[in-house]
N, C-alpha and C positions, 0 to 999 in steps of 0.2 A: 395252136395259137389262134388260128382263124375261127375255130369252133368256140373258143372262149369269147372272142370279140363278138361273134354272132349272138351268143347267149346274152352277153351284156347289152347289146343293142336291142334285143327282144325284150329284155327286162325293162330297159329305159322306155321303150314304146308302151309296154303294158302299164308301167307306173304312170306315164304321161296320160294314158287313156283313163286310168282310174282317177287321177287328179282332175282331168277335164270333166269326166262324168260327174264326179262329186260336186265340183263347182257349178256345173250346169244344173244339177238337181237342186242345189241350195238356192240358186236364183229362181228356178221354176217354182219353188215351194212358196214364194211370196204371192199370195192371191191378190189380184188387182180387180177392182170393181168400180162401177159408177155410183155416185151418190145422187139419187134423183129425188126431187121434191114430190110429195104427195099432193101438193097444191096445184102445180102446173106441169108436172112430169118433165120438167127441164132438169139439166144436170149442173151440179157444182163444177165450175170450170175456172182454171187459171186464165186470166185475161190475156189475150193476144199471144199465147204460147210463150209468155214472158218467163225467163228463168232467173231473173234478178231478185234479190231480197226486196221485199216491199211490193211485189207484184200483186195486183188486185185479184179478187175472187168474185165471180158473178154467175148468174144463171143464163144458160144457153141451151138450145135444143140438144138433146143427147145424140152424139154422133160416134161415140167410141174413141174419140181422139185421145192421145196420150195426156193432154191437158185436162181431161175429164176422168182419168183413171187414178184411183187412190188405193192405198193399202194401209192396214194397221201395221205400224212399224214393229217388226219382230223383237228388236232389242229394246224398244220403248213402247209397250203395248197401248198406251193411251194417245199416241201420236198418229195423226193421219198424214201420210207422206204422198205427194203427188208423183206419178210415174214420169212425167215429162221434166219437171224442174228438179226433182229429187229433194224438194224442200217440204217443210211441214206447215200445215194450216195453223195460223197464229192469230190470236186477238192482238190487233195492231198496237204496238208500243206498250204491251202489257195491260191495256185498258180492259177492265172487267165490267164497266158500267153499261147501262142501257145505251144502245146506239153505237157501241164499239164496232168498228169495221174489222173485217177479217182479211188477212193477206198472207203471203207466203214468206217464210224466213228459214234460214239454215236451222236444221233440227237441233234442239238443245235438250239434253236429258232432263234437266231440272226446272224448266220454265213452265209454270202453271198455265201461262197463256197459250201453250201448245198442247195442253192435255185436255182431251175430250172423251166423253164416255156415253154409253147408252144406259140410261138409268134402270131399266127393268122391264119386266113383261106385263105389268099391270096395264089395263086399258088406258088409264090416264097418261101413262108414260110411253106408250107404244109409239115408236117412230121418232122420239125426241133425241137430240144430240145436245148434251149439256157440257159446259166448260168447267174444268176444275178450278179455274181462276175465281169464279163466283158461281157455285153450283145452282143458284136460283136462276141463272141465265141460260137461255137456249139459243142455238143457232137458228136464225130465221131469215126469210126473204124480207128485206126492208119494206115496211109499209104494205105488206101483202101485195107487192107489185107483180102482176101476172106476166108482164112482157119480157122479151129477150133483153139481156143486159142488166136485169135487176140486181141491185146490190145485196150482199149478204152481211148480216150483222149479229151481234148478241142482243137479246132483249129478255125481260122477265118471262119466264115460262108461263103461258096463259093456260087457264083451265076451261073446260067446257067446249062447246061447238065453235066453229070458226077459227080453229087454230091450225089448220092444215099447212099454213105457211111456216109452221114450226115443226112439221112432220117430214121425215125422210125415209127413204128406202136405202138402208145401209146394213150390211151384215155385222154381226157381233165379231169382236176380235177372234174368238175361238172358232166361229163357223167360217171365217174368211180364209183360214189356213188350210 
C-alpha cells in the first residue's frame, strides 16, 4: 500500500513538473523587444508605468524598463502588446486620421485601431510601422520632436529623405518569436 502511495506521489510530482515546465516554456517563447526610433534612438514607452486603459505613449531614453518592452501578440499577430501593462498599442478612439494619438487599451482581436504591420523590405518601407486602420498612415514622432517625452501619433507616410521620425527598429513578428 505504501509503495502504491509513493508511486502515485511520484507521478503527481512528475506531472506537476511537466505542467510547470510547459507553462514556463510557453511564457518564455514570447520574445520581448524595445521599439527604438531611428530618428533619436529613444524608445516607445508607456507613460509613467501606467497600466490603465488610455495610458499615453511617448518617447523616452531606452532603459529596458518593462514599460518599454513589447511583443507581437502570438494569438493576434498584428497587435503590439506592452510587457508592463499587458495592453495593446491603439490608435486612440479608433481614429485613423493624421494626428491621431496612440495610447494603450485592452487587446481586442478585431479592432483595426490595434493592428500594426511592417510593410516590407523595400528601401522606401524599411523601418516603417503602418496601421491597418488606415494603411497610408505611419507611426511617427509628432512634429519630428527630438526631445524626451515627445508624443507619438499616426501621420501620412512620407517619402524621401527626412522621414526618420517615421522609422523604427522593431523585429518582424516572425523574427521576434
